Structure formats: structure tokens, C-alpha cells
C-alpha positions in Angstrom: -258.7 -20.7 -102.4 -259.0 -21.8 -98.8 -261.4 -21.8 -95.9 -259.4 -19.3 -93.8 -258.3 -17.1 -96.7 -259.8 -16.8 -100.2 -257.6 -16.4 -103.3 -259.4 -15.8 -106.5 -257.8 -15.5 -109.9 -260.1 -14.2 -112.6 -260.3 -13.3 -116.2 -262.5 -10.9 -118.2 -263.8 -13.5 -120.6 -265.8 -16.6 -119.8 -263.7 -19.8 -119.8 -263.8 -22.8 -122.1 -263.1 -25.0 -119.1 -263.9 -22.5 -116.2 -262.1 -23.0 -112.9 -264.8 -23.1 -110.3 -264.2 -23.4 -106.5 -267.0 -24.7 -104.3 -265.9 -24.6 -100.6 -268.3 -25.3 -97.8 -271.3 -24.2 -99.9 -269.6 -21.0 -101.3 -269.4 -20.8 -105.0 -267.0 -18.5 -106.9 -266.8 -18.4 -110.6 -263.8 -17.0 -112.5 -265.4 -14.0 -114.3 -264.1 -10.5 -113.7 -263.1 -7.3 -115.5 -259.4 -7.5 -114.8 -257.1 -10.5 -114.4 -256.0 -10.3 -110.8 -255.2 -12.1 -107.5 -257.4 -11.2 -104.6 -257.1 -12.1 -100.9 -260.2 -11.9 -98.8 -259.3 -11.4 -95.2 -260.8 -13.4 -92.3 -259.9 -13.3 -88.7 -257.0 -15.6 -89.2 -254.5 -15.1 -92.0 -252.4 -18.2 -91.6 -254.1 -20.8 -93.7 -253.7 -24.4 -94.7 -251.9 -25.3 -98.0 -253.9 -25.5 -101.2 -251.3 -27.3 -103.3 -253.1 -28.0 -106.6 -256.2 -27.4 -108.7 -259.2 -27.6 -106.4 -257.0 -28.2 -103.4 -256.2 -31.5 -101.7 -256.9 -34.4 -104.1 -259.0 -32.0 -106.3 -261.8 -32.2 -103.7 -262.6 -28.5 -103.5 -263.0 -29.0 -99.7 -260.9 -27.4 -97.0 -260.0 -29.4 -93.9 -259.7 -26.3 -91.8 -262.5 -25.6 -89.2 -262.5 -21.8 -89.3 -265.7 -20.4 -90.8 -265.7 -19.0 -94.3 -267.4 -15.6 -95.0 -270.9 -15.7 -96.4 -270.6 -12.1 -97.8 -267.6 -10.7 -99.6 -266.8 -8.7 -102.7 -263.8 -7.0 -104.4 -264.3 -4.2 -101.9 -265.5 -5.9 -98.8 -262.8 -7.9 -96.9 -260.3 -7.2 -99.7 -256.8 -7.3 -98.2 -254.7 -7.0 -101.3 -254.8 -7.3 -105.1 -252.2 -7.7 -107.7 -252.6 -7.6 -111.5 -250.8 -10.4 -113.2 -251.7 -10.8 -116.9 -253.8 -13.0 -119.1 -254.7 -16.5 -118.0 -257.3 -18.8 -116.4 -255.2 -21.0 -114.1 -255.9 -21.0 -110.4 -253.7 -20.0 -107.5 -252.0 -22.6 -105.3 -250.7 -22.0 -101.8 -247.9 -23.6 -99.7 -246.0 -22.4 -96.6 -247.5 -18.9 -96.7 -246.7 -18.4 -100.4 -249.2 -17.9 -103.2 -248.2 -19.1 -106.7 -249.8 -18.1 -110.0 -249.1 -18.1 -113.7 -250.1 -15.6 -116.5 -249.1 -14.6 -119.9 -247.0 -11.5 -119.5 -246.0 -11.1 -123.1 -246.7 -12.5 -126.6 -244.3 -15.4 -126.0 -243.6 -15.2 -122.3 -245.3 -16.9 -119.4 -244.8 -15.4 -115.9 -244.8 -17.5 -112.8 -245.4 -15.4 -109.7 -244.9 -15.9 -106.0 -246.5 -13.6 -103.4 -246.5 -13.5 -99.7 -250.0 -14.6 -98.6 -250.4 -12.2 -95.7 -249.3 -9.0 -97.5 -249.3 -9.6 -101.2 -245.7 -8.7 -101.4 -244.0 -10.1 -104.5 -241.3 -12.5 -103.4 -240.2 -13.5 -106.9 -241.3 -13.6 -110.5 -239.8 -15.9 -113.2 -240.4 -15.4 -116.9 -240.4 -18.5 -119.1 -240.0 -18.1 -122.9 -242.8 -20.1 -124.6 -241.7 -19.9 -128.3 -244.3 -19.7 -131.0 -247.8 -20.3 -129.6 -250.2 -22.8 -131.1 -253.8 -22.1 -132.2 -256.4 -22.1 -129.5 -260.1 -21.4 -129.5 -261.3 -18.3 -127.5 -262.1 -17.9 -124.7 -259.3 -20.3 -123.7 -255.9 -18.9 -122.7 -252.4 -20.1 -123.2 -251.9 -19.8 -119.5 -254.6 -22.3 -118.7 -252.8 -24.8 -116.4 -252.9 -24.5 -112.6 -249.5 -25.2 -111.0 -248.9 -27.8 -108.3 -246.5 -27.5 -105.4 -245.0 -29.7 -102.7 -243.6 -26.6 -100.8 -240.1 -27.2 -102.1 -240.8 -26.7 -105.8 -243.6 -25.4 -108.0 -244.5 -27.5 -111.1 -246.0 -25.7 -114.1 -247.2 -27.1 -117.4 -247.2 -25.1 -120.6 -248.2 -26.6 -124.0 -245.1 -25.5 -126.0 -242.6 -26.6 -123.3 -243.8 -29.4 -121.1 -243.4 -29.3 -117.3 -241.0 -26.9 -115.6 -240.0 -27.1 -111.9 -239.1 -23.9 -110.1 -237.6 -23.5 -106.6 -240.5 -22.4 -104.4 -238.3 -20.0 -102.4 -236.3 -18.4 -105.2 -238.1 -19.0 -108.5 -235.0 -20.5 -110.0 -235.5 -23.2 -112.6 -234.6 -26.6 -111.1 -235.5 -28.8 -114.1 -237.7 -29.0 -117.2 -239.2 -32.0 -118.9 -240.1 -31.4 -122.5 -243.3 -32.9 -123.9 -244.7 -32.9 -127.4 -247.3 -30.2 -128.2 -250.9 -31.4 -127.8 -253.1 -31.6 -130.9 -256.8 -30.8 -131.1 -259.2 -31.4 -134.0 -261.1 -28.3 -133.0 -258.3 -26.2 -131.6 -259.5 -26.2 -128.1 -256.1 -25.7 -126.6 -254.4 -27.1 -123.5 -255.9 -27.0 -120.0 -254.4 -29.8 -118.0 -252.8 -29.4 -114.5 -250.2 -31.6 -112.8 -250.5 -33.1 -109.3 -247.9 -34.2 -106.8 -248.1 -37.6 -105.1 -245.4 -39.3 -102.9 -242.5 -37.6 -104.6 -243.9 -37.9 -108.1 -245.3 -35.3 -110.4 -248.2 -36.9 -112.2 -249.7 -35.5 -115.4 -252.5 -36.7 -117.6 -252.9 -35.3 -121.1 -255.9 -36.4 -123.2 -255.9 -34.7 -126.6 -257.1 -35.9 -130.0 -253.8 -37.4 -131.2 -251.6 -38.9 -128.4 -253.2 -39.2 -125.0 -251.2 -40.4 -122.0 -250.6 -40.3 -118.3 -247.0 -40.0 -116.9 -245.1 -39.7 -113.7 -241.9 -37.7 -113.2 -239.5 -37.7 -110.3 -240.3 -34.5 -108.4 -236.6 -33.8 -107.6 -235.0 -34.5 -110.9 -237.8 -34.4 -113.6 -236.7 -37.9 -114.7 -239.5 -39.9 -116.3 -240.5 -42.8 -114.0 -243.3 -44.2 -116.2 -245.6 -43.3 -119.1 -248.8 -45.0 -120.0 -250.5 -44.3 -123.4 -254.3 -43.8 -123.5 -255.0 -44.5 -127.2 -258.8 -44.8 -126.8 -259.2 -41.2 -125.4 -260.3 -38.0 -127.1 -259.5 -34.5 -125.8 -260.6 -33.8 -122.3 -259.4 -32.0 -119.2 -259.8 -34.2 -116.1 -256.9 -34.2 -113.7 -255.8 -37.4 -111.9 -257.1 -38.1 -108.4 -256.0 -40.7 -105.7 -258.3 -43.3 -104.3 -257.5 -45.8 -101.6 -259.8 -48.8 -101.4 -259.4 -52.3 -100.1 -255.9 -51.6 -98.9 -254.7 -50.4 -102.3 -254.1 -46.9 -103.6 -255.0 -46.2 -107.2 -254.4 -43.3 -109.5 -257.8 -42.5 -111.1 -258.2 -40.7 -114.4 -261.5 -39.9 -116.2 -261.6 -39.7 -120.0 -263.7 -40.5 -123.0 -266.2 -43.2 -122.1 -264.1 -44.6 -119.3 -263.0 -44.1 -115.7 -259.6 -45.9 -115.3 -257.5 -46.9 -112.3 -253.7 -47.1 -112.5 -250.9 -48.2 -110.2 -249.3 -44.9 -109.2 -245.9 -46.5 -108.9 -245.8 -48.2 -112.3 -248.5 -46.7 -114.4 -250.0 -50.1 -115.1 -253.8 -50.0 -115.8 -255.6 -51.9 -113.1 -259.3 -51.4 -113.8 -261.7 -49.6 -116.1 -265.4 -48.6 -115.7 -266.9 -48.0 -119.1 -269.7 -45.7 -118.2 -268.6 -42.1 -119.1 -269.4 -39.9 -122.1 -267.5 -38.7 -125.2 -266.0 -35.4 -123.8 -264.9 -35.2 -120.2 -263.8 -31.7 -119.1 -264.6 -32.1 -115.4 -262.6 -34.0 -112.8 -263.6 -36.8 -110.5 -263.9 -36.4 -106.7 -263.0 -39.1 -104.2 -264.8 -39.5 -100.9 -263.6 -42.5 -98.8 -263.5 -45.4 -101.3 -266.0 -44.0 -103.8 -265.2 -41.9 -106.9 -267.9 -39.4 -108.1 -268.1 -38.1 -111.6 -270.5 -35.5 -113.1 -270.3 -34.9 -116.8 -272.2 -33.1 -119.5 -271.1 -33.9 -123.1 -272.7 -32.1 -126.0 -275.4 -34.0 -127.8 -277.1 -37.3 -127.0 -275.8 -40.8 -126.7 -275.9 -41.3 -130.5 -273.7 -38.2 -131.1 -270.3 -39.7 -131.6 -267.3 -37.6 -132.6 -268.0 -37.7 -136.3 -271.0 -35.4 -135.9 -268.9 -32.7 -134.2 -266.2 -33.1 -136.8 -268.7 -32.6 -139.7 -270.1 -29.6 -137.9 -266.8 -27.9 -137.1 -264.5 -29.0 -139.9 -266.6 -29.7 -143.0 -266.4 -26.2 -144.4 -268.2 -27.0 -147.7 -270.8 -29.1 -145.9 -270.7 -32.0 -148.3 -270.8 -34.6 -145.5 -267.2 -35.6 -146.0 -263.8 -34.3 -144.8 -261.2 -33.2 -147.2 -257.5 -33.3 -146.3 -257.2 -29.5 -146.5 -260.1 -29.1 -144.1 -258.0 -30.8 -141.3 -255.4 -29.3 -139.0 -252.0 -30.2 -140.3 -251.1 -32.2 -137.2 -253.7 -34.8 -138.3 -252.6 -35.4 -141.9 -251.0 -38.7 -141.0 -254.1 -39.9 -139.2 -256.2 -38.6 -142.1 -254.1 -40.6 -144.6 -254.4 -43.8 -142.6 -258.2 -43.4 -142.4 -258.5 -42.6 -146.1 -258.8 -46.2 -147.2 -259.5 -45.7 -150.9 -256.9 -42.8 -151.1 -259.3 -40.3 -152.7 -258.2 -37.6 -150.3 -261.6 -37.6 -148.7 -262.9 -39.2 -145.5 -266.4 -40.3 -146.5 -269.4 -41.1 -144.4 -268.2 -44.7 -143.8 -264.5 -43.9 -143.1 -265.3 -41.1 -140.7 -267.0 -43.5 -138.2 -263.6 -44.6 -136.8 -261.2 -42.1 -138.4 -260.5 -40.2 -135.2 -262.5 -42.0 -132.5 -261.3 -45.4 -131.2 -263.3 -48.2 -132.6 -263.7 -49.8 -129.2 -264.8 -46.6 -127.5 -267.5 -45.1 -129.7 -269.3 -43.2 -127.0 -271.6 -40.3 -127.5 -272.8 -37.3 -125.5 -275.4 -36.8 -122.8 -275.4 -36.2 -119.1 -274.4 -38.5 -116.2 -273.7 -38.3 -112.5 -272.3 -41.5 -111.1 -270.5 -43.2 -108.2 -267.9 -45.9 -108.7 -266.4 -48.0 -105.9 -262.6 -48.1 -106.1 -260.4 -51.1 -105.5 -261.5 -53.3 -108.5 -259.5 -55.2 -111.1 -260.2 -55.5 -114.8 -263.5 -54.4 -116.3 -265.5 -53.3 -113.2 -268.5 -51.8 -115.1 -270.9 -54.4 -113.8 -269.4 -54.9 -110.4 -268.3 -51.5 -109.0 -270.7 -49.0 -110.5 -272.7 -48.0 -107.4 -275.2 -45.7 -109.1 -275.5 -43.9 -112.4 -278.2 -41.4 -113.2 -279.1 -39.5 -116.4 -279.8 -36.0 -115.2 -279.6 -32.6 -116.8 -278.0 -31.0 -113.8 -274.2 -31.6 -114.5 -272.1 -28.9 -116.1 -269.6 -29.5 -118.9 -267.2 -27.3 -117.0 -267.6 -27.4 -113.2 -266.5 -30.5 -111.3 -268.7 -31.9 -108.5 -268.3 -31.3 -104.8 -268.9 -34.0 -102.3 -269.5 -32.9 -98.7 -271.6 -34.3 -95.8 -272.7 -37.3 -97.8 -274.1 -35.1 -100.6 -273.0 -34.6 -104.1 -273.3 -31.0 -105.3 -273.2 -29.9 -108.9 -273.5 -26.4 -110.4 -274.3 -25.3 -113.9 -273.5 -21.9 -115.6 -275.8 -19.2 -114.2 -275.6 -20.5 -110.7 -278.1 -23.4 -111.1 -277.4 -26.0 -108.4 -278.5 -29.5 -107.8 -277.8 -31.9 -104.9 -277.9 -35.7 -104.7 -277.5 -38.3 -101.9 -273.9 -39.6 -102.2 -274.8 -43.1 -101.1 -277.9 -43.7 -103.3 -277.9 -41.0 -106.0 -281.3 -39.9 -105.0 -282.1 -36.3 -105.7 -282.1 -33.9 -102.7 -283.0 -30.9 -104.8 -282.7 -30.2 -108.5 -281.9 -27.2 -110.8 -282.4 -24.5 -108.2 -281.0 -21.0 -108.6 -278.4 -20.2 -105.9 -279.5 -17.1 -104.0 -276.7 -14.7 -102.9 
């Protein structure tokens, strides 16, 4: 989706981590009756690239100066529409081409390329997925948004890993296999890659083996991989922040916002101010990083309460081995200290949540200054407010020194980017 041309991919069912675009004050949410790609025509069809989820550096803001329409629909200003299949990933655009993914069969993911001006299909590549894992509706197996550098299109799929396709022909260039993710509550995958200085960077926080890695964009060779053992499942994508003459790769996750060296993967700093479950992505403006998160429950609701609610089928206050997903049997056995095949009320405290990151739920909107080293919780946290306005799905938008957040139902709030002071709160967006 761009300021001169709008592309909207949509799905019939509401999304577990809904892709929302907020551009220059226009909000579009991914709900519709059919899964389709739509182009809304403006006076100029040639538009800037939109190379990844939420555009440049996941900001959701276009750098073009042409005005966006204030009124449009699936009939008004509709230039073309193409039905694709099942999925919730977003479209990306480069060099006049629009790239999308969708499930086109029970075990087939389709990657599509259309001409932006006309909707003409330039190529379609089908990728065999193999047996699909469990997911919790309304998530989709085609949940990842591709990334592109104009030469190749990079697509993640949970049963495969990352596949690179030639942007002009759709031919497979390379694939880098990755282990399937594991979720205690079967949420399913939803991460998207980014491209930075010749590297494909991918962060995957699940409930078993979280990490961030970088691959060579030309060859798919692994350049570095950094484990994130204190993370639980979340869906934030990496962002880039330059501060104090240094460029950092920033990833939000359970309890912590972390900065890494994008060339080596070395962790440089951590700000320990986030919540248990992070599904939204940070936004960078100048040398500040803004995060808005809602995580179910209050600060005392650590992971154990969610596990007992979702997995304790007989409601005895303990977890039996046969109540767990099979992928977690090894972790279960390690946590079952007395070997009675039960994780009791004491063992569950740290069975699946890292002992040094026992964060709970709640709401937070915060600004963190980049460029730090080590634990920057006390030195680089600019402001942090407990406010009920964040969504657990929609990432914030920072524009004109204001932080905008939107909840389901079109409830918006706005805060001063410098101070965190509320400009307006919990107001219904009028269309």
C-alpha cells in the first residue's frame, strides 16, 4: 500500500495478528468477503516501492508527496482486482511489480507477481509446502509478508524456511531451510523478513527456539544467527535505528526491546520494559524507537496462567505430559523435576517462561532512545505510559511528532512523540 497507489490484500475472517496499514491518517483493516488484491487509482500510477511489511523500515509512512484519497471503496477508484487464495500476508511493491502470497492448494503456496498499472499476471510460482502444522483459526498458513530488493523476492513459510525467487521471472534462486516453529497454544507462524544492505534478516520468536538471523541476499548463505532464549512467541519484525553514528538492528520481544549489530548479530543493548506477548512491531523516528503493546492480562499474569487456561484440560491446576503439544515433551521432561509426569504449581513457574524474564501482561506505549550499550532500561527509556489505547495487533504510526495507535473497531488515540502526553484518547474514527 502506497501513497500514490493503494494495494489491499484481504481475507474473509478476522486475523490473529491483523495486518493494518495506516498511511497519512488513512486506516485500512484487512477484513473482506473474498481474498483479493485491489488497486485504487489516483492521478499518478507510477508509485514508490513498498518493499516489506508496512513499507520502508516498517514505518507505515510513504515518502511520496502526492495526496492520498480520503474516499474510496471496492467500487470507487477500483482499477483492477485479482483473486489469489487464502492468506493474510500483505502486498509488497518494487519496480512496478506487485508481489503476494496465498495458499492455492492444501499443500501449495502460490507466489504471485502482477503489473502494478494493469493487474496483468507476470508470473506465478507454486511452492510445495509438505504437511502443514496445526494453527489456531483465524490465522492462515500464508501469513508472512514477502520482502523484496527489486532483484529477488524473499518469502518465509513455516514448513520450508526462506525461499528467494527471481523478481522478473519467479524462478527459484535459493532456499534456506529452517526448523518448524513450535507454539504452546498452536498460534501458528506470522513473521516476515526484511532486507538490509544485502542481507535478508529474519526474527522468529516462538515458544521453543527463538532467534534472529541474517542470510546473504544473493546466495542464501547464513551470515550469522543469534539465539533469543528468553523470548516467548511473538510477531514483531526487525527495524533499523541509527543513533550516535551507529546503526542497530532492533527487535521487540517478551519483556525486552533489544539492539543488535546488523553485521554480526551481536547483542548490543537491552531495554527491559516490554510485556509478555508482543505481536506488534516497533517504529523508528530519527533516533527514537516507539513501541505500543497490549498483552492479555495484568502485570501479574505470567505465562503459567495462560497455559493452565488453554492446556489444563481437566482443570486440576497442573499440566500432564499428554496435555502438551508433542514438540514440547523434551522441555516438559526437563521441567518435571520429581518425574511424576506432571508439572505442578511450583514447577510451572519457570517450565516454559525464562526465569530471568518473568514478565506479565498489560498495556504500554513507550519511547526508547537508540544508541545505547548494555542494559539501557534506566538510561534510554524516554517515556513509558500505562494506557488502555494500544492494540495487541496493530503497530503504531509515528507522523508529524505524534504517535498514533488504533484498536479494533476503529478506536484511535494520539500521543506527543516527544513527551508521551496524550493528544486525544480512545476516539472513534469517523469515515
